[in-house]
Backbone bond lengths (Angstrom), bond angles and torsions (degrees), N, CA, C in turn:
res aa  C-N    CA-C-N  psi(-1)  N-CA   C-N-CA  omega(-1)  CA-C   N-CA-C  phi
1 X - - - 1.459 - - 1.517 110.04 -
2 X 1.329 115.86 154.86 1.456 120.52 179.55 1.530 108.81 -78.66
3 X 1.353 119.05 127.54 1.464 120.36 -179.01 1.526 111.83 -68.50
4 X 1.313 116.28 147.40 1.452 121.52 175.60 1.527 109.09 -71.05
5 X 1.344 117.93 162.20 1.476 119.43 178.13 1.531 112.69 -55.46
6 X 1.364 115.94 -38.11 1.461 118.95 179.34 1.510 112.26 -66.00
7 X 1.330 116.94 -42.88 1.467 121.25 178.37 1.523 110.64 -65.40
8 X 1.314 116.17 -41.12 1.464 121.18 178.16 1.525 110.51 -60.43
9 X 1.343 116.05 -40.61 1.466 120.53 179.76 1.524 110.78 -64.56
10 X 1.335 117.32 -40.75 1.462 121.11 179.23 1.527 110.77 -64.72
11 X 1.338 116.66 -40.81 1.461 121.17 178.09 1.528 110.35 -63.04
12 X 1.327 117.07 -45.99 1.466 121.06 179.11 1.523 111.07 -62.95
13 X 1.338 116.41 -41.06 1.466 120.98 179.98 1.525 110.67 -63.78
14 X 1.332 116.84 -45.44 1.464 121.34 -178.69 1.526 111.47 -65.69
15 X 1.328 116.32 -45.22 1.469 120.51 179.62 1.525 110.71 -64.63
16 X 1.339 116.72 -39.42 1.460 120.76 178.23 1.513 112.05 -65.46
17 X 1.350 117.01 -39.74 1.462 121.21 178.14 1.529 110.81 -63.84
18 X 1.331 117.03 -43.42 1.466 121.10 178.81 1.526 110.77 -62.90
19 X 1.327 116.35 -43.43 1.460 120.50 178.45 1.522 111.85 -64.24
20 X 1.337 116.51 -39.92 1.459 120.57 179.58 1.520 112.39 -64.14
21 X 1.329 117.27 -39.16 1.464 121.27 179.31 1.530 110.71 -64.09
22 X 1.320 117.36 -45.30 1.470 121.51 179.43 1.523 110.70 -65.37
23 X 1.325 116.11 -36.43 1.470 121.47 179.31 1.530 110.90 -58.89
24 X 1.322 116.95 -45.34 1.466 121.09 -179.59 1.521 110.99 -67.95
25 X 1.321 117.40 -48.24 1.460 121.29 -175.68 1.529 112.13 -62.09
26 X 1.328 117.20 -29.49 1.465 120.41 -178.50 1.525 113.07 -90.33
27 X 1.327 117.85 -14.97 1.465 118.34 -174.04 1.515 116.43 -129.91
28 X 1.352 118.76 7.53 1.464 121.21 -174.37 1.524 114.70 -58.53
29 X 1.349 120.84 -43.95 1.470 119.14 -179.84 1.532 113.22 -57.33
30 X 1.324 117.87 -39.48 1.460 121.09 179.17 1.528 111.16 -68.57
31 X 1.328 116.60 -36.32 1.459 120.11 178.34 1.524 110.28 -66.28
32 X 1.323 116.87 -40.26 1.468 120.72 178.42 1.519 110.78 -60.82
33 X 1.330 117.56 -46.07 1.464 120.59 179.58 1.520 111.04 -65.44
34 X 1.324 117.46 -35.71 1.474 121.06 177.02 1.520 110.96 -58.89
35 X 1.329 116.72 -50.63 1.460 120.86 -177.52 1.527 111.16 -64.69
36 X 1.337 117.42 -41.00 1.467 121.06 178.58 1.529 110.65 -59.79
37 X 1.326 116.83 -45.16 1.461 120.61 -176.50 1.530 112.18 -74.61
38 X 1.329 117.34 -27.78 1.462 120.36 176.70 1.521 111.85 -69.17
39 X 1.326 115.40 -42.70 1.460 120.24 -172.27 1.520 114.19 -89.64
40 X 1.337 117.33 -27.21 1.463 121.34 178.82 1.536 109.54 -132.84
41 X 1.347 117.82 62.52 1.474 120.42 -174.77 1.517 114.11 -63.35
42 X 1.337 117.86 -25.80 1.465 120.11 -177.43 1.531 112.53 -75.80
43 X 1.317 116.90 -12.98 1.468 120.34 179.85 1.524 112.37 -83.70
44 X 1.346 116.58 -13.92 1.469 119.42 -173.70 1.532 111.14 -132.25
45 X 1.341 114.62 137.61 1.465 120.21 178.91 1.520 112.06 -83.40
46 X 1.312 117.67 -19.73 1.457 121.94 -178.55 1.515 109.88 176.64
47 X 1.329 115.53 -175.32 1.462 121.02 -176.56 1.525 111.54 -63.14
48 X 1.331 117.58 -43.85 1.464 120.27 -178.33 1.524 111.08 -66.85
49 X 1.342 116.47 -37.95 1.458 120.81 177.54 1.532 110.44 -64.09
50 X 1.326 116.58 -40.47 1.467 121.35 177.08 1.523 110.30 -62.73
51 X 1.328 116.08 -42.37 1.462 121.16 178.48 1.530 110.77 -59.83
52 X 1.336 116.89 -48.93 1.460 121.07 -177.19 1.525 112.00 -64.32
53 X 1.337 116.18 -43.88 1.464 119.74 -177.74 1.528 111.02 -67.90
54 X 1.319 116.92 -39.66 1.459 120.23 178.72 1.517 110.41 -63.93
55 X 1.316 116.08 -44.29 1.467 120.54 -179.94 1.529 111.23 -65.73
56 X 1.344 116.86 -41.64 1.461 121.03 -179.27 1.522 111.89 -66.37
57 X 1.335 116.90 -41.34 1.464 121.40 -175.03 1.525 113.32 -79.35
58 X 1.326 116.94 -39.28 1.463 119.91 -171.34 1.525 112.94 -122.51
59 X 1.334 117.50 -22.56 1.450 120.32 -174.95 1.521 111.78 88.74
60 X 1.320 115.83 -171.80 1.459 121.05 -176.68 1.526 111.56 -58.73
61 X 1.338 117.30 -36.66 1.470 119.76 -177.47 1.523 111.89 -62.31
62 X 1.353 116.77 -21.55 1.460 119.94 178.29 1.514 113.26 -62.60
63 X 1.336 116.62 -28.92 1.466 120.63 179.75 1.531 111.86 -77.00
64 X 1.321 115.23 -15.35 1.471 119.32 -177.18 1.529 112.47 -111.82
65 X 1.344 116.04 15.47 1.459 119.61 172.94 1.527 108.50 -62.74
66 X 1.313 116.03 132.54 1.458 119.17 179.13 1.511 113.98 83.96
67 X 1.351 117.37 10.57 1.465 119.30 -179.57 1.527 111.43 -64.00
68 X 1.340 116.53 -37.73 1.466 119.98 179.03 1.521 112.41 -57.84
69 X 1.357 117.80 -58.41 1.463 118.57 177.10 1.524 113.22 -65.71
70 X 1.357 117.04 -28.27 1.463 118.83 176.74 1.524 110.79 -64.30
71 X 1.342 115.71 -41.27 1.468 120.07 176.20 1.525 110.66 -62.70
72 X 1.337 115.68 -45.93 1.464 119.25 178.25 1.521 111.25 -61.76
73 X 1.346 116.04 -41.14 1.462 120.64 -179.63 1.520 111.00 -64.44
74 X 1.341 116.04 -47.19 1.459 120.00 -176.47 1.524 111.93 -68.85
75 X 1.342 116.58 -42.05 1.464 119.96 178.99 1.527 110.04 -64.88
76 X 1.349 116.25 -44.75 1.464 120.04 179.03 1.525 110.86 -63.14
77 X 1.345 116.12 -47.54 1.454 120.22 -177.49 1.525 111.72 -63.03
78 X 1.325 116.66 -50.27 1.463 119.60 -173.28 1.524 113.05 -75.06
79 X 1.321 118.06 -31.09 1.463 118.95 175.88 1.524 110.11 -66.79
80 X 1.347 116.65 -45.44 1.471 120.30 177.14 1.523 110.26 -67.12
81 X 1.337 116.57 -42.07 1.458 121.20 -178.38 1.523 112.10 -57.95
82 X 1.337 116.66 -52.78 1.461 119.67 -175.28 1.526 112.32 -75.12
83 X 1.341 117.33 -28.34 1.451 119.01 174.34 1.532 110.21 -66.86
84 X 1.340 116.06 -47.73 1.468 120.35 179.07 1.526 111.49 -70.44
85 X 1.327 116.61 -26.05 1.463 121.58 177.88 1.530 110.44 -59.36
86 X 1.349 116.39 -42.36 1.460 120.12 177.60 1.518 111.82 -63.45
87 X 1.344 116.07 -43.83 1.464 120.16 178.75 1.532 110.82 -64.80
88 X 1.331 116.26 -41.48 1.469 120.54 -178.74 1.529 111.69 -67.72
89 X 1.326 116.89 -32.08 1.468 119.44 174.88 1.525 110.68 -63.24
90 X 1.345 116.14 -41.89 1.464 119.63 177.08 1.522 111.10 -65.30
91 X 1.330 116.27 -37.94 1.469 120.83 177.87 1.533 110.71 -62.30
92 X 1.341 116.03 -44.56 1.473 120.22 179.19 1.526 110.36 -64.00
93 X 1.336 116.91 -39.84 1.465 120.25 177.62 1.531 111.09 -58.89
94 X 1.322 116.40 -43.15 1.465 120.02 -179.92 1.525 111.36 -66.41
95 X 1.323 116.02 -40.47 1.465 120.60 -178.88 1.528 111.40 -63.33
96 X 1.340 116.69 -41.29 1.475 120.08 -177.62 1.525 112.44 -92.02
97 X 1.352 116.59 -1.28 1.466 120.34 175.44 1.515 115.30 79.09
98 X 1.337 117.57 34.28 1.462 121.26 178.91 1.523 110.39 -98.50
99 X 1.326 116.95 157.73 1.451 122.49 173.27 1.529 108.75 -65.54
100 X 1.341 117.41 151.36 1.460 121.17 -174.01 1.528 114.02 -64.46
101 X 1.326 118.23 -16.78 1.474 121.01 178.70 1.527 112.20 -108.49
102 X 1.338 116.70 6.17 1.466 120.78 -178.66 1.532 110.13 -71.42
103 X 1.331 115.50 147.93 1.458 121.35 177.86 1.531 109.30 -75.06
104 X 1.318 115.88 135.92 1.457 120.77 176.52 1.532 109.81 -86.07
105 X 1.331 115.86 152.20 1.461 119.92 173.92 1.527 108.60 -72.77
106 X 1.332 116.48 168.22 1.462 120.25 179.58 1.531 110.85 -60.97
107 X 1.335 117.42 -38.54 1.459 121.40 178.82 1.525 110.96 -66.12
108 X 1.332 117.30 -43.43 1.456 121.11 179.24 1.531 111.55 -65.11
109 X 1.329 116.20 -35.50 1.463 120.53 176.19 1.523 110.82 -65.75
110 X 1.334 116.96 -40.65 1.461 121.35 178.45 1.528 111.05 -62.55
111 X 1.325 116.80 -40.87 1.467 121.23 178.09 1.532 110.25 -64.43
112 X 1.329 117.12 -40.81 1.467 121.48 178.48 1.527 110.87 -60.52
113 X 1.323 116.37 -45.05 1.458 120.46 179.04 1.518 112.48 -64.67
114 X 1.328 116.47 -37.80 1.457 121.14 178.72 1.528 111.08 -64.60
115 X 1.325 116.99 -43.37 1.469 121.39 177.69 1.528 111.10 -63.16
116 X 1.329 116.28 -43.12 1.468 120.56 -178.78 1.519 111.90 -64.64
117 X 1.327 117.12 -31.40 1.466 120.95 -176.23 1.525 112.77 -66.29
118 X 1.339 117.52 -25.32 1.464 120.02 178.57 1.529 110.56 -62.44
119 X 1.325 117.04 -38.18 1.467 121.39 177.29 1.529 110.63 -71.66
120 X 1.333 116.11 -37.78 1.464 120.54 -179.48 1.530 111.25 -65.36
121 X 1.335 117.01 -32.68 1.463 120.78 -178.47 1.524 111.82 -60.88
122 X 1.322 117.45 -34.97 1.466 121.34 -179.99 1.529 111.34 -66.75
123 X 1.328 116.50 -32.47 1.462 121.02 177.49 1.526 111.28 -80.98
124 X 1.333 116.77 -28.50 1.460 121.60 -174.47 1.519 113.81 -79.67
125 X 1.329 117.57 -41.10 1.465 121.96 -167.87 1.533 114.47 -53.33
126 X 1.339 120.49 -50.47 1.470 119.64 -177.06 1.531 113.78 -61.78
127 X 1.327 116.93 -45.77 1.463 119.96 -177.99 1.526 111.39 -72.02
128 X 1.330 117.04 -32.41 1.465 121.12 176.78 1.528 110.29 -64.86
129 X 1.321 116.54 -38.75 1.459 121.47 178.57 1.528 111.07 -61.00
130 X 1.330 116.99 -48.40 1.470 121.56 179.67 1.523 110.37 -63.40
131 X 1.324 117.30 -42.33 1.469 122.22 179.87 1.527 111.52 -59.87
132 X 1.334 116.80 -48.70 1.462 121.18 -177.48 1.522 111.42 -62.56
133 X 1.333 117.05 -38.50 1.464 119.15 -179.76 1.523 111.47 -70.06
134 X 1.327 117.55 -37.92 1.460 120.21 176.71 1.528 111.17 -65.09
135 X 1.327 116.40 -38.71 1.461 120.78 -177.40 1.525 112.29 -66.75
136 X 1.324 117.69 -27.36 1.472 120.72 -173.78 1.530 113.02 -112.67
137 X 1.322 118.38 16.99 1.460 121.23 -178.59 1.532 112.08 -59.44
138 X 1.320 117.14 -42.81 1.462 121.08 -178.75 1.532 110.54 -61.71
139 X 1.344 116.25 -43.74 1.458 120.79 -179.51 1.529 111.57 -66.57
140 X 1.344 117.03 -38.70 1.462 120.14 179.80 1.521 110.98 -67.45
141 X 1.322 117.18 -36.17 1.468 120.95 177.75 1.530 110.08 -69.68
142 X 1.331 117.06 -42.81 1.463 121.22 -179.41 1.523 112.16 -64.93
143 X 1.339 117.14 -34.88 1.461 121.32 -177.23 1.524 112.89 -88.89
144 X 1.329 116.98 -0.67 1.451 120.66 178.42 1.510 114.92 82.01
145 X 1.341 117.39 10.37 1.467 120.37 179.22 1.526 110.84 -68.41
146 X 1.333 115.54 -34.04 1.469 120.98 176.42 1.519 108.50 -132.95
147 X 1.333 116.47 155.84 1.462 120.20 -178.00 1.519 112.30 -81.04
148 X 1.348 116.66 -31.06 1.460 120.47 -175.42 1.516 109.89 -146.83
149 X 1.326 117.09 141.53 1.462 121.09 179.69 1.526 111.02 -72.17
150 X 1.316 115.77 142.45 1.455 121.86 172.32 1.518 107.25 -97.60
151 X 1.321 117.02 119.68 1.459 120.50 -170.26 1.524 114.51 -91.47
152 X 1.315 118.09 -13.21 1.459 119.69 -173.81 1.525 111.73 -123.38
153 X 1.326 114.15 160.15 1.468 119.95 177.26 1.517 110.06 -60.28
154 X 1.331 116.31 -43.79 1.456 120.58 -175.62 1.526 111.42 -64.26
155 X 1.341 117.93 -37.19 1.465 120.19 179.74 1.526 110.78 -65.61
156 X 1.335 117.29 -36.77 1.463 120.88 177.02 1.524 110.20 -68.59
157 X 1.325 116.51 -43.30 1.469 120.91 179.22 1.525 110.22 -60.22
158 X 1.336 117.40 -45.06 1.463 121.15 179.59 1.529 111.11 -62.88
159 X 1.327 116.32 -39.65 1.465 120.97 179.96 1.534 110.85 -62.47
160 X 1.336 116.54 -42.42 1.467 120.84 179.38 1.524 110.60 -66.14
161 X 1.327 116.33 -44.89 1.469 120.41 -179.93 1.528 111.39 -63.07
162 X 1.328 116.34 -40.28 1.459 120.68 -178.08 1.529 111.70 -67.11
163 X 1.336 116.81 -40.10 1.464 120.45 -174.87 1.530 113.43 -86.65
164 X 1.336 116.75 -38.61 1.468 119.68 -171.28 1.520 114.70 -123.89
165 X 1.332 117.78 -9.06 1.454 119.35 -177.17 1.524 111.43 77.10
166 X 1.334 118.10 -175.52 1.477 121.77 -177.80 1.529 113.83 -57.72
167 X 1.333 117.27 -35.32 1.467 119.45 -179.47 1.526 112.33 -68.46
168 X 1.340 116.63 -15.13 1.457 119.56 178.00 1.516 113.47 -62.74
169 X 1.341 116.48 -23.37 1.464 120.36 179.06 1.530 111.87 -70.77
170 X 1.335 116.44 -13.71 1.457 119.99 -179.99 1.527 111.97 -105.66
171 X 1.341 115.45 20.74 1.458 119.17 172.62 1.529 108.31 -66.09
172 X 1.300 116.90 129.01 1.463 120.91 -176.75 1.517 113.32 89.11
173 X 1.352 117.71 12.57 1.465 120.03 -177.85 1.523 112.53 -64.44
174 X 1.341 117.19 -38.50 1.473 118.92 -179.12 1.524 110.78 -62.03
175 X 1.346 116.18 -40.87 1.463 119.74 176.92 1.514 111.95 -67.39
176 X 1.343 116.23 -37.93 1.461 120.33 178.25 1.525 111.08 -63.90
177 X 1.337 116.73 -44.17 1.470 120.58 178.89 1.525 111.06 -62.29
178 X 1.335 116.24 -46.26 1.470 119.76 179.53 1.522 110.50 -61.62
179 X 1.331 115.74 -44.47 1.466 120.46 -179.64 1.523 111.31 -62.53
180 X 1.327 117.29 -45.29 1.454 121.03 -176.29 1.528 111.74 -67.88
181 X 1.333 116.76 -50.04 1.469 120.69 -175.48 1.526 111.04 -63.79
182 X 1.328 116.31 -45.18 1.460 120.61 179.05 1.525 110.86 -71.05
183 X 1.338 115.60 -47.13 1.455 120.03 -173.87 1.510 113.76 -65.96
184 X 1.331 117.40 -40.58 1.459 119.13 -175.60 1.521 113.24 -76.95
185 X 1.322 117.38 -15.65 1.466 119.27 169.41 1.530 108.75 -63.13
186 X 1.318 116.15 -46.56 1.464 120.82 179.82 1.526 111.45 -77.14
187 X 1.331 117.48 -28.20 1.461 121.90 178.87 1.526 110.80 -64.06
188 X 1.334 116.32 -56.31 1.460 120.02 -180.00 1.531 111.23 -71.62
189 X 1.330 116.46 -34.61 1.463 119.06 176.40 1.512 111.99 -64.03
190 X 1.337 116.28 -43.87 1.466 120.58 178.20 1.510 112.01 -64.87
191 X 1.320 116.07 -38.00 1.471 120.63 179.04 1.531 110.81 -63.79
192 X 1.329 116.65 -47.61 1.464 119.74 -178.28 1.528 112.35 -69.11
193 X 1.330 116.94 -37.95 1.474 119.47 177.00 1.528 110.90 -64.57
194 X 1.327 116.72 -39.78 1.465 120.74 178.29 1.522 110.35 -65.86
195 X 1.328 117.25 -41.95 1.460 120.32 178.06 1.528 110.74 -64.18
196 X 1.326 116.94 -39.25 1.471 120.67 177.38 1.522 110.60 -62.26
197 X 1.335 115.78 -38.81 1.464 120.61 179.16 1.530 110.81 -64.02
198 X 1.326 116.49 -47.34 1.464 120.46 -178.80 1.528 112.48 -70.50
199 X 1.339 116.72 -31.27 1.466 120.29 -179.27 1.518 111.71 -71.48
200 X 1.341 117.38 -31.04 1.477 122.42 178.75 1.537 112.49 50.38
201 X 1.321 115.95 49.29 1.467 120.47 177.56 1.512 114.64 91.85
202 X 1.342 117.60 -14.22 1.464 120.75 177.91 1.530 109.61 -85.46
203 X 1.304 116.76 -179.60 1.462 120.96 178.51 1.531 110.13 -72.20
204 X 1.321 115.87 134.55 1.464 120.38 177.95 1.531 111.59 -64.78
205 X 1.317 116.35 -25.41 1.461 120.45 -178.80 1.525 112.56 -68.74
206 X 1.334 117.17 -13.54 1.466 121.44 -179.13 1.526 112.97 -91.11
207 X 1.321 117.61 -0.72 1.458 120.51 -178.45 1.528 111.11 -66.11
208 X 1.325 115.83 144.92 1.456 121.19 178.84 1.513 111.89 -84.16
209 X 1.336 117.79 175.37 1.468 121.47 -176.70 1.528 114.22 -61.87
210 X 1.338 118.04 -33.98 1.468 120.37 -179.97 1.518 110.44 -65.62
211 X 1.350 116.64 -45.61 1.460 120.02 179.48 1.521 112.01 -64.92
212 X 1.341 116.02 -36.85 1.467 119.62 178.38 1.528 110.30 -65.53
213 X 1.339 117.10 -43.78 1.463 120.77 179.76 1.523 111.53 -64.72
214 X 1.330 117.28 -42.26 1.464 120.54 178.36 1.522 111.07 -64.94
215 X 1.332 116.71 -37.52 1.467 120.59 177.46 1.525 110.39 -66.39
216 X 1.345 116.52 -40.09 1.459 120.35 176.22 1.522 111.72 -64.58
217 X 1.334 116.28 -40.02 1.460 120.32 176.77 1.520 111.90 -63.01
218 X 1.329 116.37 -42.06 1.469 120.84 177.05 1.526 110.85 -62.81
219 X 1.334 116.08 -38.66 1.468 120.93 177.98 1.522 110.52 -61.49
220 X 1.344 116.62 -45.15 1.456 120.19 179.06 1.519 112.66 -62.87
221 X 1.322 117.12 -40.67 1.461 120.61 178.37 1.523 111.40 -64.42
222 X 1.332 116.82 -41.53 1.471 120.69 177.75 1.520 110.60 -59.88
223 X 1.338 115.82 -43.95 1.466 120.26 -179.09 1.525 110.85 -61.52
224 X 1.338 117.14 -50.98 1.455 119.53 -173.52 1.516 113.39 -71.14
225 X 1.311 118.14 -33.01 1.462 119.92 177.09 1.523 111.47 -62.85
226 X 1.329 116.34 -31.90 1.471 121.03 -178.17 1.529 111.86 -84.67
227 X 1.325 117.62 -44.40 1.470 119.85 -168.75 1.525 114.50 -102.30
228 X 1.318 119.42 0.62 1.462 119.25 -172.73 1.528 113.70 -56.88
229 X 1.342 120.23 -43.93 1.475 118.32 177.22 1.527 112.75 -59.73
230 X 1.330 117.09 -37.49 1.465 120.81 177.51 1.521 110.32 -64.79
231 X 1.332 116.67 -43.32 1.458 121.51 179.41 1.525 110.80 -64.18
232 X 1.320 116.70 -35.70 1.464 121.38 178.81 1.526 110.34 -62.72
233 X 1.333 116.80 -46.49 1.465 121.00 179.25 1.525 110.28 -64.36
234 X 1.331 116.86 -41.84 1.473 121.35 178.29 1.533 110.73 -59.89
235 X 1.327 116.65 -44.49 1.462 120.53 180.00 1.524 111.17 -63.60
236 X 1.334 116.69 -40.38 1.465 120.31 178.32 1.529 110.39 -60.48
237 X 1.323 115.80 -46.62 1.468 120.48 -178.40 1.521 110.38 -62.03
238 X 1.328 116.72 -45.41 1.459 120.51 -175.60 1.515 112.98 -70.49
239 X 1.322 117.44 -35.62 1.463 120.55 -176.58 1.525 111.74 -85.92
240 X 1.328 117.47 -49.88 1.458 120.61 -171.58 1.521 113.62 -76.58
241 X 1.338 117.46 -14.69 1.466 119.85 177.57 1.522 111.46 -73.91
242 X 1.331 117.32 -4.52 1.464 121.00 -179.26 1.530 111.92 -64.04
243 X 1.346 117.30 -26.05 1.465 119.74 -176.49 1.527 112.75 -108.32
244 X 1.310 118.08 18.40 1.458 120.34 177.43 1.510 111.88 149.15
245 X 1.326 115.84 -174.07 1.461 121.06 -177.31 1.523 109.81 -69.25
246 X 1.319 115.99 130.97 1.460 122.44 -178.59 1.521 108.68 -112.52
247 X 1.325 116.68 143.07 1.461 120.58 178.55 1.522 110.01 -61.25
248 X 1.339 116.83 158.48 1.454 121.71 178.16 1.514 111.55 -71.27
249 X 1.330 115.93 -171.27 1.464 120.41 -174.44 1.530 111.63 -59.76
250 X 1.340 117.51 -52.05 1.469 120.76 -178.05 1.526 110.53 -64.66
251 X 1.346 116.36 -42.97 1.464 119.65 -179.98 1.517 112.19 -62.44
252 X 1.332 116.84 -42.84 1.463 120.59 179.37 1.527 110.50 -66.00
253 X 1.326 116.44 -41.87 1.471 120.88 177.66 1.528 111.04 -57.92
254 X 1.329 116.91 -48.32 1.467 121.23 -178.67 1.525 111.26 -64.86
255 X 1.342 116.73 -38.53 1.479 120.34 178.72 1.522 111.50 -63.61
256 X 1.334 116.81 -42.49 1.466 120.74 -179.94 1.528 110.61 -64.75
257 X 1.334 116.40 -47.76 1.469 120.26 -178.31 1.523 111.01 -63.96
258 X 1.330 116.07 -41.53 1.474 120.49 -177.17 1.528 111.68 -69.97
259 X 1.332 117.10 -42.36 1.468 120.78 -173.28 1.527 114.56 -92.85
260 X 1.338 117.29 -26.85 1.467 119.82 -174.57 1.524 113.86 -123.10
261 X 1.326 116.47 -14.89 1.453 119.98 -179.62 1.517 112.69 89.91
262 X 1.330 116.23 162.26 1.462 122.29 -178.39 1.531 112.53 -60.46
263 X 1.358 120.07 -37.33 1.478 118.84 179.49 1.521 114.09 -55.49
264 X 1.340 118.17 -26.20 1.467 120.56 179.67 1.524 111.38 -63.61
265 X 1.336 116.89 -26.48 1.464 120.82 179.13 1.524 111.63 -69.37
266 X 1.320 116.83 -16.55 1.469 121.47 -178.42 1.525 112.38 -111.61
267 X 1.328 116.73 12.80 1.456 120.23 178.85 1.525 110.01 -67.02
268 X 1.330 115.96 123.14 1.464 120.59 -179.37 1.517 114.57 93.28
269 X 1.334 118.32 8.14 1.463 121.33 -176.25 1.526 113.03 -63.10
270 X 1.336 116.78 -32.87 1.470 119.38 -177.85 1.526 111.85 -59.92
271 X 1.328 116.58 -35.17 1.467 120.51 -175.48 1.535 112.75 -60.06
272 X 1.353 119.70 -52.56 1.466 118.03 179.59 1.524 113.56 -70.08
273 X 1.337 117.50 -26.07 1.466 119.16 177.52 1.534 110.26 -68.25
274 X 1.335 116.43 -40.97 1.470 120.21 176.53 1.530 109.88 -68.93
275 X 1.333 115.33 -39.66 1.469 121.61 -177.95 1.524 112.46 -66.20
276 X 1.323 118.16 -23.89 1.467 122.28 -169.98 1.527 113.32 -57.02
277 X 1.343 117.61 -44.99 1.474 118.90 -174.88 1.527 112.00 -68.90
278 X 1.349 119.51 -50.70 1.480 116.21 178.59 1.530 113.23 -68.54
279 X 1.339 118.14 -39.10 1.462 120.74 -173.92 1.535 112.46 -81.38
280 X 1.334 117.05 -58.57 1.466 119.94 -178.79 1.522 111.96 -71.50
281 X 1.352 115.79 -31.26 1.459 119.07 174.48 1.515 111.05 -62.49
282 X 1.341 116.31 -44.33 1.467 120.90 178.34 1.528 110.99 -65.70
283 X 1.318 116.06 -37.91 1.468 120.63 178.95 1.524 111.26 -55.35
284 X 1.322 115.96 -53.34 1.458 119.58 -177.93 1.521 112.50 -70.99
285 X 1.331 116.82 -34.72 1.462 119.83 179.16 1.530 110.35 -62.00
286 X 1.326 116.23 -49.05 1.467 120.47 -179.65 1.520 110.65 -67.27
287 X 1.333 117.26 -41.19 1.465 120.65 179.76 1.534 111.05 -61.23
288 X 1.325 116.58 -51.00 1.459 120.99 -175.45 1.530 111.29 -63.43
289 X 1.337 116.54 -46.10 1.464 119.35 -174.36 1.526 112.68 -76.36
290 X 1.329 117.70 -35.97 1.474 119.20 177.19 1.528 110.05 -70.15
291 X 1.309 116.57 -36.39 1.463 120.50 177.68 1.527 110.82 -64.64
292 X 1.330 116.17 -45.68 1.465 120.29 178.45 1.525 111.22 -61.36
293 X 1.337 115.63 -40.81 1.461 120.41 -179.44 1.522 110.82 -62.84
294 X 1.316 116.73 -46.74 1.461 120.34 179.87 1.529 111.65 -66.03
295 X 1.322 116.86 -38.49 1.464 120.65 178.85 1.528 110.96 -65.72
296 X 1.345 116.69 -41.81 1.461 120.17 -179.20 1.526 111.30 -67.29
297 X 1.329 117.23 -37.44 1.451 120.60 177.42 1.521 111.58 -66.18
298 X 1.337 115.65 -38.19 1.459 120.23 179.18 1.519 110.82 -67.29
299 X 1.337 116.60 -41.73 1.464 121.09 -179.10 1.528 112.20 -69.07
300 X 1.359 116.36 -21.32 1.459 120.03 -178.94 1.521 111.99 -73.66
301 X 1.340 116.91 -21.93 1.472 120.09 -179.63 1.525 111.71 -78.74
């Protein structure tokens, strides 16, 4: 039987949550190094130097700082993203006058993903803020930004509530919205273009797991190549505001360019590009196959 819109939304939400969890577990060390290099670029000569220093100072657990909020962030973001993605696809179909079951073009799919990401940003921002601060606690203590490291999620949450109140969790929201809306246009667009390439005129639904993972990896690379400077500014705002008032998005951008130069906006770019294939590839692989499984089970009744 054909699932109702509500059932379809639940399936998309569940598949997106599963994909988001796998994405974090497979790519967290690279994400940690990305945030460290974005916020404290002068402490590291490159990705390998960041890896060595993190391992020497904290050990393996240093790469998994913030995994708890990262899991919450990714599950929240991707469950909302893929649930709203289905609704936004229907919205795009209505706008362009297509039947509700008609296939969207790659461009129309990219627009749907971009629209859905605006809703996902509201779920992502608070948990992303906590994650980034946990990931850079050692650097903030070493640089004198804070007197003592906060080792737990709850200690970071209490610190934010005490200093900024509930709205403090949405520090960096403008950067998050810009990053999500812009980035997910290229994310979903890159994914669909890659699938079209591998399908070579056949149905995209017939692609195997390797092609799906490579398409997901290509999607992640497209996203990060476009939005990395925005993500860098967002990370600066979220992390460095811990010790006082931080300039807004434009002010922080101008300060970085003026004092450190444009290359500072790309510090740590290698990490998410390497992370894209295992993390984003796994995201789409789990999403596509779990969604198909749930849909087939529903249709069997």
